[in-house]
C-alpha positions in Angstrom: -16.1 15.1 1.5 -16.7 12.8 -1.1 -16.8 9.1 -0.6 -13.5 7.7 -2.6 -13.0 5.1 -5.1 -10.0 2.3 -4.6 -9.1 0.2 -6.8 -6.6 -2.8 -6.4 -4.2 -4.9 -8.2 -3.5 -7.8 -6.9 -1.6 -9.9 -9.6 1.3 -12.3 -10.1 4.5 -10.2 -10.2 6.9 -11.7 -12.9 10.5 -11.9 -10.9 13.5 -9.4 -11.6 11.8 -8.2 -15.2 10.2 -5.0 -14.9 8.8 -4.8 -18.2 6.8 -7.9 -17.9 5.2 -5.8 -15.0 4.6 -3.0 -16.9 2.2 -4.8 -19.1 0.4 -6.8 -16.7 0.2 -3.7 -14.8 -1.1 -2.0 -18.2 -3.5 -5.5 -19.0 -5.1 -5.1 -16.2 -6.5 -1.7 -15.9 -7.6 -1.0 -19.1 -11.7 -2.6 -18.9 -12.1 -0.5 -15.7 -13.9 2.7 -15.1 -13.0 5.5 -13.1 -11.5 5.6 -9.3 -9.5 7.9 -6.7 -6.7 5.6 -6.2 -4.4 2.7 -7.1 -2.4 0.0 -4.8 -0.1 -1.9 -6.8 1.6 -4.8 -4.7 5.1 -4.2 -3.1 8.0 -3.2 -5.2 5.6 -3.9 -8.3 8.3 -3.8 -10.7 10.1 -6.5 -9.2 9.2 -8.6 -7.0 10.5 -9.1 -3.6 14.3 -9.1 -4.1 17.0 -8.3 -2.3 19.1 -8.2 -5.6 20.3 -4.6 -5.3 21.3 -4.8 -9.1 17.3 -4.3 -9.6 17.6 -0.8 -7.9 16.1 1.9 -10.3 18.8 5.8 -9.5 16.3 7.9 -7.8 17.0 10.7 -9.5 16.0 8.4 -12.6 13.7 5.7 -11.7 11.6 3.8 -14.4 9.6 2.5 -12.1 8.7 5.6 -11.1 8.0 7.2 -14.5 5.6 4.6 -15.5 3.6 5.0 -12.2 3.4 8.9 -13.0 2.1 7.7 -16.8 -0.7 5.5 -14.9 -1.9 8.2 -12.8 -2.4 11.0 -15.7 -3.9 8.1 -17.5 -6.0 7.1 -15.2 -6.7 10.8 -13.0 -6.1 9.1 -10.1 -3.5 8.8 -7.6 -1.2 5.5 -7.2 0.3 3.7 -4.7 3.4 1.7 -4.9 6.7 0.4 -3.8 10.1 0.4 -5.4 13.7 -0.8 -4.9 15.7 3.0 -5.3 19.4 3.8 -5.2 20.4 7.0 -3.5 22.9 9.0 -2.4 24.4 4.7 -2.3 22.1 3.7 0.0 18.9 1.5 -1.6 16.0 1.7 0.5 12.4 -0.1 -0.2 10.8 3.2 -0.9 6.5 3.9 -1.2 5.6 6.3 -3.8 2.0 7.8 -3.3 2.0 9.2 -7.3 -0.6 12.0 -8.2 -2.5 12.7 -11.2 -0.5 15.9 -12.0 2.8 13.9 -11.3 3.3 15.7 -7.2 4.9 12.7 -5.9 4.7 11.8 -1.6 7.9 9.2 -0.4 7.6 6.8 2.7 10.9 4.5 2.8 9.3 1.3 4.6 10.3 1.8 9.1 10.4 -2.6 9.4 13.1 -4.3 6.9 12.2 -7.9 6.8 14.7 -9.5 8.6 13.9 -13.2 8.3 14.3 -12.4 4.3 17.3 -10.6 4.9 16.1 -6.7 3.4 17.7 -5.5 6.4 21.5 -6.5 5.3 20.6 -4.4 1.9 18.3 -2.2 2.6 18.3 1.4 4.5 15.2 1.8 7.1 12.9 4.7 7.0 13.2 6.9 9.9 9.7 9.0 9.7 6.1 7.8 9.2 4.6 9.7 5.9 0.6 10.9 5.6 -0.7 12.6 2.7 -3.8 14.6 2.2 -5.6 13.5 -0.7 -9.0 14.9 -1.9 -9.5 16.3 1.8 -8.4 12.4 2.8 -5.8 11.6 5.1 -3.8 8.4 3.7 -0.7 6.2 6.6 1.3 4.8 4.1 3.2 1.3 4.9 5.1 -1.3 3.7 4.1 -4.8 4.2 6.1 -6.1 7.0 5.9 -2.3 9.0 1.8 -4.0 9.2 3.3 -6.2 12.7 4.3 -2.9 14.4 1.0 -0.6 15.8 3.2 1.6 17.5 4.2 3.0 13.8 0.7 3.9 12.9 -1.2 5.0 16.5 -3.9 7.1 15.6 -4.4 10.2 17.3 -6.4 13.2 17.9 -4.5 16.1 15.9 -3.7 19.7 17.0 -7.4 20.6 15.3 -9.2 17.6 17.4 -9.1 15.6 14.0 -7.6 12.3 13.6 -4.1 12.3 12.5 -5.8 9.9 9.6 -7.8 8.3 7.9 -7.4 5.8 5.9 -3.9 3.3 6.2 -2.3 1.8 3.2 -0.6 -1.2 3.1 1.2 -3.2 0.1 2.5 -6.3 0.2 4.7 -9.3 -1.0 3.2 -11.1 1.9 3.5 -15.2 1.6 0.8 -17.5 1.8 1.7 -19.6 4.9 1.8 -16.5 7.0 -2.0 -15.3 5.3 -3.6 -15.9 8.3 -1.5 -13.4 10.3 -2.1 -10.8 7.5 -5.9 -11.3 7.6 -5.3 -10.6 11.7 -3.5 -8.0 12.1 -5.1 -5.9 9.1 -8.4 -5.8 11.2 -6.7 -5.3 14.3 -4.9 -2.0 12.4 -8.4 -0.9 12.0 -10.3 -1.3 14.8 -7.7 -0.7 17.0 -6.8 3.0 14.6 -10.2 3.7 13.6 -9.8 3.6 10.2 -10.0 2.2 6.7 -7.3 -0.3 6.3 -6.6 -1.0 2.4 -4.2 -4.3 2.2 -2.8 -4.6 -1.1 -0.7 -8.6 -1.7 0.6 -10.0 -4.8 -0.4 -13.6 -6.5 1.6 -16.8 -7.3 5.0 -17.6 -7.1 8.7 -15.5 -6.9 12.3 -16.3 -7.1 12.7 -17.7 -3.8 10.2 -20.2 -4.7 7.5 -18.2 -2.0 3.9 -18.3 -3.1 1.5 -15.5 -2.1 -2.5 -16.2 -2.5 -3.5 -12.7 -2.9 -6.4 -11.2 -0.1 -6.2 -8.4 -0.4 -8.6 -6.6 1.8 -10.0 -3.6 3.0 -11.7 -3.2 6.7 -13.3 -0.3 8.0 -13.2 1.0 11.6 -15.7 -1.6 12.8 -13.4 -4.7 11.8 -16.0 -5.9 8.8 -14.8 -6.2 5.7 -15.5 -4.4 2.3 -15.1 -7.5 -0.1 -15.1 -11.2 -0.3 -10.8 -11.7 -0.6 -9.7 -14.2 -3.7 -6.8 -16.1 -4.4 -6.4 -15.4 -8.1 -5.2 -11.7 -10.2 -7.7 -8.7 -9.9 -8.7 -6.0 -10.5 -10.8 -5.1 -7.0 -12.9 -2.2 -7.0 -14.2 -0.6 -3.8 -15.9 2.7 -2.2 -15.0 4.5 1.4 -17.8 6.2 2.9 -17.1 9.0 4.2 -20.2 10.0 6.5 -20.0 6.3 7.8 -16.6 7.1 8.6 -17.5 10.1 11.2 -20.9 8.8 11.9 -19.1 6.0 13.3 -16.6 7.7 14.9 -19.0 10.2 16.8 -20.3 6.7 18.7 -17.6 5.3 19.5 -14.5 8.4 20.1 -12.1 5.9 21.8 -9.7 8.2 20.3 -9.6 11.0 22.1 -9.2 8.6 25.4 -5.9 7.9 23.0 
């Protein structure tokens, strides 16, 4: 199995200005080399807004089409979330878009009651694991991170771990960033997987400050890069052989 080249775009989302956010993403991806998968923050083109008038219609989503275009242009998969309307309901919908346009969806299962998300958005009701380039990805969005029961790893019917990488995309504010750090590390250790997480920077329309701190951990809880607070493109590589060897040395999932 090949190693995985990952890109994370940590940026200051412009509040409810979709075109401005498209431009910011485009400006950050232009100079960078080939990757396998790219992560953008939660609700990448609106910010974490409860204004459902900003929602894309799922059958004609400009945000989804932009992500499809990025995936094709960069020849990689892209994972982010968008605010969408479908069948008179609203969702914070994760979209994992492959370079050929194939799209896998994950509706956020834990709506953020403290911020009123539960009043506007319908919860998802199922886990989503995507197989891409031989790696298995479990998709999460922000607040889901606080609920380990949602993504407990286990051995499947073939005797293999259910997933290899947990992806989390977020708008996680600075005032609780130490929770973010601790929970991401814990999810990597307890599920014997890589965890890769993308957070935003800047100030949103609710005057909440975000300081980035996007992260990547291995199953030992070791960080793959020094997190920062600036707007940037982060590039890292995940080793398949290191993951397999570590799971052999520490076969804890067999006891789950």
